[in-house]
N, C-alpha and C positions, 0 to 999 in steps of 0.2 A: 456899428456893432462889431464884436469879435467875430470872426469867422469860426466856425464848430467843424467844417468839414474840409480841414486841410488835406490835402492828398496824401496818401500813405507812401506813394512813390518819392515825393518830394521830401517828407520828413526824413524817410531812411538814409538821404544822404549825408544827415547830421551824423549817423553811426561812423562814417568811414571818410567821409571828404576833410581832406586838409584845406584849411582856407590859407588865403594868400599869404604864407610866412616864409621867412629867410631861414638861412642856415641855423641850425641849432636847434635844440628841443625848447618845450615851454613847460613841460611838467616837470615838478623839481620836489624831491621827497624833504628838503630844507626849505620846500616855500619859494625859494628864491626863483622857482618854477612848477609851477604845479599846473598838471590837467587833471583831466578825468580818471586818468591811470593812477593818481597818486592817491585818491582818496577813495572812501568807503566807509560805509557804515557797517556793523558787524550784524545789524538787524535792521530790519524797515522799520517803517511807521512815523509817528509823531507823538510829540508828547506836552501836554500843558506843563507849565512852570508851577512853582508853590504856590500856595494860597494868597500869600504876602504879594506875589507880582499879580497875580489874576486880579488882585483888588484896582491895581491903577487902571488898566485896560486902555484901549486907544482911545481917540478923541472921541470915537462912536461907541465906547462902552465894551467892544468885543475886541478879542485878539486879532493880531495882523497875522496871516499865515505866511512862513517864510521857508521855500523850499530851496535845500543845498544837501551836497554830497557830505558826509562827515568824515573828516580827516581821519586817518587810520590811527596818528597818535591820540586822539581823542576817543576814538572807538574803542580804545584798549581798556578805557576804564568807565567810559559814560556811553548810555545807548542815544544819547540827544545830545544836541548842542545847548538845550535850555536846561540841561542838570547840571552845566559846568559854572564855575564862579563867574566866567566871562558872560556867559549868557546871562546869568542873573543880574550881574552888574550892568549890562548892557539896559536890561529892561527898568532897573531901578533908577540909572541915571537918566533916563528919557522920560520916564513915567508911561511908557507904553507897553502892553502885554505881548508877547510873541509867541506864536504856537510853531516851532520849528518842524520841520516834516525833512525825511531822509528818505533817500532810496535803497535798496539792499547794496551791499558792497559790489563795487565794479559793475553796476548797471545802470549807473548816472545817464548817460547818452541814450539808453534804451526807455529808460522812465520819462525823459525829458520829451522823446518824441511820442509816447503814448498819451503824455498829458497834452500835448498840441493837437493830436489827433482827436481824443474825446472833449476838447475844450474846457476841461476842467483844469482849471490854474490857481495856484495860490496868489496871495496880494504880491508878495514878492519873489522874484525867481533868480537865484543866482546860478550863473553857467559863462561859458565862454561864448559870448554873443557874436563874435566874427564868424563862428561855426553854424550860425542858424543858417539851414537852407535858403540861399538867397542873401545873405548878409542881414545886419540889424535892419536897415532900410525896410527890406522884406518883411522882417517881424512887426515892425511899425503898419507897414502896408496891409500885412494879413489881419490886423486888429488885434494882435497878441499882446503888444506891449505899448505903451504910452510914448510918444514923442515928449522929452523932458525939458525942452528949453524954457518955456513958460513956468513950469515946476521947480526949476533949479531956481530961477530969477525970483520967483515968489516966496519960496517955502526954504531956501537953501544958502544962506548967506555965507558959510563956512566953505562949501564947494565952488561958489561962485567966486569968491575971493582966490582961494587958490588956482583956480583956471584962470583966471584976470592976471594972476602974477606968474604964471606959466604956460605961456601961450603955444609952446612945444609939444606940452602934454593935452592942452586945449584941442589942438589939430588932430590928436591921434585918437580921441574919443568921440570923435563926430563923424557922421556918414559923410558922403561926398556931396549930398545935399544940404550940410551943415545943421543936420539935427542930433542932439543927445540922445542917447538910448540907453545908457546904464550910469550908475554909480561904479567907478573904476577901482581897480586895484593898479595901484600905482608904485613903482620902485621908488623911493625918494633919494636914492643917492646912485650914481653911476657904479658904484663899487659892488652894489647888489646885482648887478647885471651879468656880473661872471659867475657861474656857479657850477659848472661842470669841467672834470680836467683829469688828467693822469697822476697816479699815486703808486709808490712801489716801496717795497720793505727797505726802509733806511737802515735797518740794521745787518742785513745781508749786504748791502753796497759797503757798508764799513770791514765787515769781516771779509769781504773780497776784494777789499782796496779799490773799489769803483766810485766814480763819480755819479751824479744824478744827470743821465743822459739828456741831452739836449737836441741829438739828429736823429735820424731814421738809422744810419749804422750805428750809433752807440746804441740805442734801443736793440738792436739785435744783438748786438755783442752782451749786452746785461742779460736779455732774455736768455740766451745762449748758455750763459753762466749761471742763472737761476735753474735752468734745467738740468745743466751737466754736474755742476758743484754743489748745489742746494737739495738736489731731488724734485723739483717740483716739476709735477705731472701736468700741470695746466700754468705754464708760466704767467700768460697773460689771460685774464678772466674777467668777464663783465656780463651785463645782463643785456645781452645783444638782443633779446627779443623786447625789450622795452623802447619804445619808439624813440624817447629824446636821448636816451645814452646811443642809440643806433645813428642818430641824426647826428649827433655832438662828437663823432669821431675822430680825434685829433690827428690819427694818422692818414685820413681823406683830405684833411686840411692842409698839411704839408704839400700836398701835390696840386694846391691851388684850386680845390673843388671842393664841393660837399655833397650830400645825400638831398638835398633840397633847392630850392631855388635860393639865388644871392644878387646882390647887385654887383655888376661889372665895372670895370675901370671906364667903362664907356657911358656910364649912368642908366643902363639899361639891364632889366633884370633877365638872368640867365637860368638855367638848368643844369646843375652839376653832373649828374650821373649821365648825362650825353655827352660829356666832353672827353677829351683825352687824358686829363689829371684824373678822372675818375679809373680808367682803364689802368693807369700807373699803380693807383691804389689796390686797387684788384690784384693786379701781379704780385704786389709785396704780401698782401695777406694771403692770396693763394699758396706763397714761398713759404710765409711763417706757418701756416697752417699745416702743409707738407712735412715742416722740420719740427711739429709738435711744440711750438711756442706759442700757439693760441689754443686754448681750451677745446679739446676735441668733442664736447658738448655744446659749442657755439649754438646751435639752432634750437635748443630747447631751455638753456642756463635761465633759472628763475633767483631771486635773491638770496632764500635760503642756501641754495647749493654754491653762490658764489661766495657767501658769508662763510659757510663751512669752509671752503678751499682757502680762503683767504688766511682765516684765523689758524686753521691748520697746519698751513705751510705747503699744501699743494699748490698754491697761486702765490706769486710774490708782486704782482702787479695787477692794477685794474682801472676802469673808468668810470668816476662818479661824484657823488659831492661830498662836500669835506665835512657836513654835520652827519648827516644819516647813513654815509657809508665810512669815510675816514675815522670818524669819532665814535661811531658804534663798533668798529672793528678792532680800534685800539683799546678801547675800553674792555672788550670782551677777551680779547687775546692776552694781555698783561694779566690776567688773571692765573695763568697756568705758564705764561712765560713772559717774566719781567722785561726782557731785551727787547720784546716786539716793539716796532715803532715804523710808521709810515710817513713818507716824506710826499710833498707835491713835487711834480714836474712840469717845466715848462711845456707848452706845445711845440712839437718836434718841428725841426726844419731839414731842408736836404744837406745845405752847406754849413758847417761851422761857423758860429758868429752872425749869422741872419738874423734877423728879427722875423718873428713868425707873424705872417698877413693874417690869414682867416684863424678862427676860433669861437668857441660857444661865447655867444653874448645875446640876453634878452634886450628887447626894446623896454623901455620905461614903463609904457603900457603893455603886458604882455599876453593880453587876451586869456583871462583866467581870472576866477573869483569876483566877477563882476556882477552887479545886481540890476535888474529891470524893475519897474513897476508895471504890473500885468493890467490889462483892462478888468479883470475880475475885482480888482481893488476898489471899494466904496469909500475908502478913507485916504484918500491922496495925500491930503496935508500931514498925517500921521505917519504915513510911509515915509514921506520925504524928509521930515523931520528925523524919523528914527535913523535913515542913512545919512544924515547932513552931519548927526553927531560926532561921526568917526572923522570927519576933514577938519574939525575945531580942537583946539589944544588939548581939553579935557577928553576929549574922544580920543584923540591922537595917541597919548600918555595909556590910555585904557587899551586901546587895541595893540599896543605894542610892548606893553609893559605891565598891564594887569590892573592890581588894585594897591594902591599905597599903603604901606605899612602890612602889606599880606604876601604880596609877590614880589614888591620892589620898595625900596626907600632912596629918597633923594641924599645924596652925599656928595657935597660939595658941587652941587646942580647938576650931579649926572643921576641919573635912574638906574640904580644899582639893585640887580636881582637878590633876593633872599635866599636863605637854604631851602625855603618851600621848593625852590626854582632848582637851583644849582646842587643841592643835597637833599634831595627829597626824602623826609622820613619814612614814606610807603615805598621806599625803593623804587619809585618810576624813574626813568631815564629822565634827563634833560629835557628831551624834545616831548615828551610826555606830560611833564610838568608846565613846560610853557604853553602847550596845547590846551590846557585846561583854563588857563587865565588869560591867554590872549590869541590874536590871529598873525602877528607879526612874525612867528616861524612857518607858515605856508602863505596862506594869501587871504583875499577877500576885499569888500569895500572899503579902502582905506589907505593911507598912505603909508609905505614901509621905512622903518626908522634904522639906520645903519648900526644904532647904538645896541640894537637888539644882538645882532650878529657878531658884534666885539665881545658880547659876554657869551652867547651860544657857543663859541669857540672857542674851546680850554685849553688844546693844545697848541703849542708856536706853530707848529707847520698848517694847523688848520686857519691861524690867524692870517698866516701869509698867503693862503690859498688864491684868494680874489687878486691879489697883485701879481701873484705869478702866472696865474691862468687868463689875468687881464692884460699881460703886457705883449698884447697883439694889435694889429690895425682891425680888427673883427666889426668894429662899428661902421668902418666905411663899406663893408660889404653887405651888412643887414638890411635886409627888405623891411620897410616900415610897416605899419598896420594899415595895409592897403585893403580895398573893399570891392569886389566887384558889383556892377548892376544886377538889378533883379533878374533882368534879361538873361545877363551874361552866366549867372551863377549856375544854373541848371546846366549849361552846356559845359562850365569848367568842372562842376563837379563830375559829372558823367566822363569825360575824359581824364581827369587825372586820378579818380576811382580805378580806373583800367591802367594807367601808366603807373602808379605807385605799387599797385600789386603785380603787375609784370616787373618793374624794377626790384622789387623785394624778392621775388622768386629767383630771378636771374643774378641777382648781386650773390645771393648765397650760393647757388649754384656755381657759379665762377670761383669764389672762395674755396668751396670745397672740393672742386675738381668734377663736378659731376657735368661740367661745361666748358669746353676749352675758350679760352680767350682769343683764339682764333676768332672767335663768332662775335666779338665787341662790335665790331660794324654792322655785322645784321642786327643785334641787339639794337644798336641806335636806331637802324634804319626801322626796326617795328616801333620804337618808341615814336618816331614822327609819323608813321602809319595810323597809331592810335592819337595822333591829334596834339603831338607836342608844340608844333608851330602856332597851333590855333589857343593853346593855353597860354603861351608867351605873348601872343597877341593882347590876351584878356589880361595878363599880369601887367604888361607895360601900359597899355589904357588906364587900368585902376592907379599904377604910380604917377602916370600925368595929372590925372584928377586929383591925387593925393598931394601932389606938389602945387595944385593950383587951391587948394583949400585956404 
């Protein structure tokens, strides 16, 4: 029986605990990462789809309930996923009625914990399941979700075939005990794993007769020129407050470290913020902040502020995604400044000509947008068949390209988006148009297709972004999707909640100059006193188990 009385103290860990993840963020507005912070409905609630869909029903004659956060590009025009062409087509193709339920915007983790606490779960629950307190194996043992091995073998021939053909992915979506727990979101191509990087004003570089910077020193020279010769009051500006962009900081990678855990040359997991390279990065940013090369509003920046500064010329460089940042800013700015253009820059190095080592990269299974069948579900076969549809050929095309003849046409064997997507008659952005018809441009329970991205990026520099940002050895340092044991998880979450809070507070103080970097050794000592050594023991034990799967 499913447990109704889950302890609130354990559930609250889901709100803040970062599970065992490596360098770089996972949430992504281009959907090449997204996490909870990237999604959210403009209103709460659920919606039954139209009457023609309701007539089909699930195999039990009633609608399956499906809980997920509503991506912001969907919520711009719809209050419910079931209202979209995508939602309607999914039900039509499977013959299964779905009642989609969405939490209020930016309250996904909160609502998830509340659902678990009161035991009132939907049939299908979309979540980052490695973030469950105790990990996905604990979710199974708590009686909240089904272990899926038999269900996949019996009802999911498409997913079973895909996993058999991709053993590396198969290992990622199991627990250490060998249990499947979700219908996963998978990046179908390595090029979809490099999603975040540096961009700067190409038109300014040309005007100043400067090259795209590749080293830390060259970046300093460019930012100084932007400040002094272009009048930029915030030469480098980005959403420091967004976790994924804070983690994927290209300038920290230059010093061989990062804000998170990473896999070292010794095959063991290390914690970047406790290392000398992190101090060097902090020294750099403290210097740049003092020279006003970094946005002085760093501690509180939000997207609308960064967007306004980039498009108005107050800022000349940023960190972000090629679609929802670069593409959006270029398209907005050229309306008043036809010369405006952004260009991607490689991850910087210390020495000219060196290949960047670390960089942002996602695992093929990035712990987002994956769906579990809860123990509230009374029609497991219908739920499994609904989910398995996406892993077959028809479902793959629908999740990535939408409805043939409407959102795409096959041209010379290539699924080509129509003007409904690329030149929407209602004036919607490409991201909004895509989100009405597909889930390929963010995430969900399916395999993402690189051909979606090839068309989503319409500017030449966008199309080069994953090659430029991917020209690193980042995969070598990426921690795979490891999980703690049930016993380890509570201890680990408690330790890392304190460590991450302290790290973030001190990082900002060091950069702003509120704390002297002479106290860095003291800061590292405090990290160890908070339990860093034990956290690393848990991490590396989880890595050993993962490698043995």
